[in-house]
TIMISE-883981 format. One record per residue (C-alpha): residue number from 1; x, y, z. Coordinates in Angstrom, 2 decimals, always signed. Example, Ala and Ser with C-alpha at 12.3 -4.5 7.8 and 13.67 -1.06 7.14 Angstrom:
BEGIN
REC  1  +12.30  -4.50  +7.80
REC  2  +13.67  -1.06  +7.14
***
This chain:
BEGIN
REC  1  +71.60  +90.66  +119.41
REC  2  +68.32  +92.23  +119.04
REC  3  +68.18  +92.47  +122.93
REC  4  +71.39  +94.41  +122.63
REC  5  +69.80  +97.04  +120.48
REC  6  +66.57  +97.36  +122.94
REC  7  +69.13  +98.10  +125.53
REC  8  +68.54  +101.54  +127.12
REC  9  +72.19  +102.08  +127.01
REC  10  +71.84  +102.38  +123.34
REC  11  +68.96  +104.79  +123.15
REC  12  +68.78  +108.21  +122.17
REC  13  +70.15  +110.12  +125.20
REC  14  +67.03  +112.63  +125.59
REC  15  +63.76  +113.12  +124.31
REC  16  +65.21  +115.72  +122.02
REC  17  +66.77  +113.43  +119.86
REC  18  +64.83  +111.05  +117.58
REC  19  +64.98  +107.43  +118.73
REC  20  +66.16  +106.19  +115.10
REC  21  +67.00  +102.68  +116.68
REC  22  +63.13  +102.40  +117.26
REC  23  +63.71  +99.88  +120.20
REC  24  +65.66  +97.87  +118.22
REC  25  +63.32  +97.27  +115.04
REC  26  +65.04  +97.14  +111.73
REC  27  +64.39  +99.09  +108.71
REC  28  +63.83  +97.85  +105.11
REC  29  +63.32  +100.12  +102.41
REC  30  +60.87  +100.22  +99.97
REC  31  +62.16  +100.92  +96.54
REC  32  +64.83  +99.44  +94.14
REC  33  +65.97  +102.93  +93.03
REC  34  +66.53  +106.25  +94.63
REC  35  +63.07  +108.06  +94.53
REC  36  +63.57  +111.27  +92.20
REC  37  +63.12  +114.76  +93.81
REC  38  +60.05  +116.62  +93.66
REC  39  +61.80  +119.58  +91.60
REC  40  +65.92  +119.92  +90.95
REC  41  +68.47  +117.67  +89.52
REC  42  +68.12  +113.70  +90.43
REC  43  +70.01  +110.54  +90.15
REC  44  +70.43  +108.61  +87.53
REC  45  +67.49  +106.43  +86.40
REC  46  +66.29  +104.14  +83.79
REC  47  +65.96  +104.85  +80.00
REC  48  +62.17  +105.35  +79.31
REC  49  +62.41  +103.45  +76.19
REC  50  +63.90  +100.44  +78.45
REC  51  +62.11  +100.68  +81.59
REC  52  +63.61  +98.79  +84.62
REC  53  +61.80  +95.70  +86.45
REC  54  +63.44  +94.16  +89.47
REC  55  +62.63  +90.79  +90.95
REC  56  +59.21  +91.01  +92.46
REC  57  +58.01  +93.96  +90.71
REC  58  +55.59  +91.99  +88.74
REC  59  +56.63  +92.20  +85.25
REC  60  +59.40  +90.19  +84.07
REC  61  +62.45  +91.23  +85.39
REC  62  +64.96  +93.69  +82.87
REC  63  +68.24  +94.96  +82.93
REC  64  +69.19  +98.18  +83.89
REC  65  +69.75  +100.70  +81.01
REC  66  +70.79  +104.09  +82.05
REC  67  +68.98  +107.43  +80.94
REC  68  +72.05  +108.92  +79.27
REC  69  +69.78  +112.46  +78.82
REC  70  +70.57  +113.13  +82.72
REC  71  +71.76  +116.50  +82.53
REC  72  +74.19  +115.89  +85.85
REC  73  +76.28  +113.54  +83.73
REC  74  +79.73  +114.88  +82.63
REC  75  +80.89  +113.40  +79.40
REC  76  +83.21  +110.75  +80.75
REC  77  +80.51  +109.60  +83.08
REC  78  +78.26  +109.55  +80.34
REC  79  +80.82  +107.36  +78.22
REC  80  +81.48  +104.89  +81.16
REC  81  +77.33  +104.53  +81.54
REC  82  +77.25  +104.06  +77.69
REC  83  +79.37  +100.69  +77.91
REC  84  +77.13  +99.45  +80.60
REC  85  +74.18  +100.31  +78.71
REC  86  +75.59  +98.25  +75.44
REC  87  +76.29  +94.98  +77.57
REC  88  +72.57  +95.30  +78.93
REC  89  +71.09  +95.62  +75.72
REC  90  +73.44  +93.00  +74.22
REC  91  +71.69  +90.53  +76.75
REC  92  +75.05  +90.28  +78.98
REC  93  +74.10  +89.47  +82.80
REC  94  +73.93  +92.77  +84.90
REC  95  +74.87  +92.08  +88.57
REC  96  +75.59  +94.81  +90.80
REC  97  +78.90  +94.96  +92.90
REC  98  +77.00  +94.18  +96.04
REC  99  +75.52  +90.81  +94.47
REC  100  +79.45  +90.00  +94.22
REC  101  +80.00  +90.89  +98.10
REC  102  +81.60  +94.16  +97.41
REC  103  +80.35  +97.24  +100.07
REC  104  +77.81  +99.56  +98.27
REC  105  +79.60  +102.55  +99.14
REC  106  +77.90  +106.12  +99.81
REC  107  +75.03  +106.66  +98.98
REC  108  +74.87  +103.23  +97.42
REC  109  +74.37  +101.93  +100.57
REC  110  +70.96  +103.49  +100.84
REC  111  +69.56  +100.97  +98.19
REC  112  +70.26  +97.74  +99.83
REC  113  +66.87  +96.44  +99.87
REC  114  +66.74  +92.74  +100.90
REC  115  +68.49  +92.63  +103.93
REC  116  +67.36  +94.88  +106.84
REC  117  +69.29  +97.83  +108.50
REC  118  +69.67  +98.41  +112.19
REC  119  +70.56  +101.34  +114.26
REC  120  +72.40  +102.07  +117.47
REC  121  +72.75  +105.42  +118.41
REC  122  +75.22  +106.47  +121.17
REC  123  +76.55  +109.98  +122.17
REC  124  +79.81  +109.86  +120.36
REC  125  +78.80  +107.68  +117.41
REC  126  +75.67  +106.34  +115.48
REC  127  +76.13  +102.96  +113.84
REC  128  +74.36  +101.46  +110.84
REC  129  +74.42  +97.74  +110.84
REC  130  +73.60  +96.17  +107.59
REC  131  +72.68  +92.17  +107.74
REC  132  +74.20  +92.01  +104.29
REC  133  +77.44  +90.65  +105.50
REC  134  +77.25  +92.11  +108.87
REC  135  +78.89  +95.13  +107.06
REC  136  +78.94  +98.45  +109.56
REC  137  +78.89  +102.11  +108.90
REC  138  +80.36  +104.43  +111.60
REC  139  +78.86  +107.85  +111.85
REC  140  +80.86  +110.12  +114.33
REC  141  +78.99  +112.80  +116.18
REC  142  +79.53  +116.17  +116.64
REC  143  +83.02  +116.75  +115.14
REC  144  +84.79  +117.84  +112.14
REC  145  +86.46  +115.76  +109.44
REC  146  +89.70  +114.63  +109.56
REC  147  +92.46  +117.14  +107.62
REC  148  +93.34  +114.02  +105.63
REC  149  +90.65  +111.54  +104.79
REC  150  +91.95  +108.09  +103.66
REC  151  +89.46  +106.74  +101.08
REC  152  +87.22  +103.86  +102.26
REC  153  +84.23  +101.94  +101.18
REC  154  +81.68  +103.96  +103.28
REC  155  +83.98  +107.07  +103.65
REC  156  +84.35  +109.40  +106.56
REC  157  +81.16  +110.25  +107.74
REC  158  +80.52  +113.00  +110.80
REC  159  +76.83  +113.47  +112.00
REC  160  +75.00  +116.02  +114.27
REC  161  +71.09  +116.34  +115.02
REC  162  +68.98  +119.15  +113.66
REC  163  +65.90  +118.99  +115.54
REC  164  +64.32  +115.59  +114.84
REC  165  +66.82  +114.99  +111.95
REC  166  +70.11  +113.37  +112.06
REC  167  +72.27  +114.94  +109.42
REC  168  +75.49  +113.00  +108.12
REC  169  +78.04  +114.44  +106.19
REC  170  +80.37  +112.03  +104.17
REC  171  +83.65  +112.42  +102.41
REC  172  +86.54  +110.09  +101.33
REC  173  +84.50  +107.53  +99.41
REC  174  +86.85  +105.07  +97.49
REC  175  +86.26  +105.30  +93.53
REC  176  +85.88  +101.90  +93.87
REC  177  +82.28  +102.21  +94.92
REC  178  +79.83  +103.13  +92.40
REC  179  +77.36  +105.89  +93.16
REC  180  +74.07  +103.44  +92.28
REC  181  +72.88  +100.14  +90.79
REC  182  +73.50  +101.95  +87.01
REC  183  +77.22  +101.49  +88.13
REC  184  +77.56  +105.29  +87.64
REC  185  +81.05  +106.47  +88.75
REC  186  +82.41  +109.18  +90.81
REC  187  +85.54  +110.88  +91.77
REC  188  +87.48  +111.42  +95.04
REC  189  +85.47  +114.94  +95.13
REC  190  +82.29  +113.00  +96.12
REC  191  +80.73  +114.70  +98.84
REC  192  +77.15  +113.19  +100.41
REC  193  +74.82  +114.96  +102.75
REC  194  +71.93  +112.64  +104.33
REC  195  +69.28  +113.45  +106.43
REC  196  +67.52  +110.96  +108.32
REC  197  +64.07  +111.69  +110.12
REC  198  +60.97  +109.53  +111.49
REC  199  +57.77  +110.09  +109.78
REC  200  +54.20  +108.23  +109.83
REC  201  +54.35  +108.14  +113.48
REC  202  +57.71  +106.33  +113.74
REC  203  +56.50  +103.71  +111.30
REC  204  +58.76  +104.86  +108.36
REC  205  +62.10  +106.41  +108.09
REC  206  +63.04  +108.96  +105.54
REC  207  +66.20  +109.75  +104.29
REC  208  +66.92  +112.70  +101.90
REC  209  +70.39  +113.43  +100.43
REC  210  +72.37  +115.45  +98.29
REC  211  +75.37  +114.43  +96.26
REC  212  +78.12  +116.75  +95.22
REC  213  +81.05  +115.91  +92.97
REC  214  +82.39  +118.56  +90.53
REC  215  +84.48  +115.93  +89.04
REC  216  +81.61  +113.75  +87.88
REC  217  +78.50  +115.69  +87.79
REC  218  +77.67  +119.03  +86.32
REC  219  +75.62  +120.15  +89.22
REC  220  +74.52  +118.87  +92.66
REC  221  +71.55  +116.50  +92.94
REC  222  +69.12  +115.16  +95.27
REC  223  +67.21  +111.74  +95.89
REC  224  +65.44  +110.21  +98.40
REC  225  +64.45  +106.81  +100.26
REC  226  +61.95  +105.47  +102.32
REC  227  +62.51  +102.54  +105.04
REC  228  +59.64  +100.55  +106.84
REC  229  +59.71  +99.74  +110.15
REC  230  +60.24  +95.65  +110.81
REC  231  +59.17  +94.98  +114.43
REC  232  +60.80  +92.20  +116.27
REC  233  +63.20  +90.99  +113.42
REC  234  +66.47  +89.93  +114.99
REC  235  +69.57  +90.23  +112.79
REC  236  +70.19  +87.19  +111.17
REC  237  +73.60  +85.73  +110.05
REC  238  +73.99  +86.61  +106.00
REC  239  +77.85  +85.67  +104.88
REC  240  +78.10  +86.98  +101.30
REC  241  +81.01  +84.76  +100.03
REC  242  +79.64  +81.74  +101.73
REC  243  +76.44  +82.21  +99.83
REC  244  +78.21  +82.43  +96.61
REC  245  +80.26  +79.33  +97.45
REC  246  +76.62  +77.28  +97.36
REC  247  +74.97  +79.12  +94.51
REC  248  +78.05  +81.09  +92.52
REC  249  +77.05  +83.70  +89.92
REC  250  +78.60  +82.40  +86.86
REC  251  +78.80  +85.00  +84.25
REC  252  +81.74  +87.14  +82.52
REC  253  +81.04  +89.93  +85.13
REC  254  +83.20  +88.04  +87.48
REC  255  +86.10  +89.46  +86.06
REC  256  +84.59  +92.99  +86.47
REC  257  +83.69  +92.36  +90.29
REC  258  +85.16  +89.15  +91.46
REC  259  +84.35  +87.94  +95.19
REC  260  +86.88  +89.88  +97.60
REC  261  +89.59  +87.94  +99.00
REC  262  +92.92  +88.42  +100.84
REC  263  +95.94  +86.77  +99.71
REC  264  +97.22  +86.93  +102.91
REC  265  +96.00  +86.70  +106.83
REC  266  +94.79  +90.04  +107.82
REC  267  +95.20  +89.15  +111.45
***
């Protein structure tokens, strides 16, 4: 599959368009939380009294406890986060939806860290291919949004280039998907605009994004993420549900995030 990504047919169509596919290289993000903006409103992050440490961060891993003082939170969103915080502080296991094989949604997909992302560019469409469960996000180029968008995990994304930057505008994201790993909820009014560009001589893919949801947040907020280039990294087969079958996460949150399954064949 890696040779497919390197094919000239999938390269950027001209020198004016950035080659985000990087010749078939993989991209892996470098932070387990959104990176805060230098100025202005930012995303939910950890409570300063209860700092978060993930696997591989050095100190003993801790549960995520959201900072409820963030001014972006509407009362009902803060109330929802209070419940998750109470569970975390009570010592209940805190597994993210993606750990239970659920799609991460937008902008939550930017947080996928362990498994890399591949990018395919064509004139009509850009594909983000996630090694995690081989999920695919479609970005349709140079066109408007549909008049009526049916909610879905990744919503409807339309894109265009502005110089060296891919701009992605997404609406129609299902409310089943949380905004982040603190499980911050949103409404069907969620609107996300992402801007992807290469920096550090092409060794880093940077994405900055703005989130607007007048039903959940008191104001628009922004954040960013950076991906490191992993040269000569083929896409491996990662099937989440099969992995769970061999090493299931047995905890009370199985009721909250059960492994997705179909009651009947879908083909």
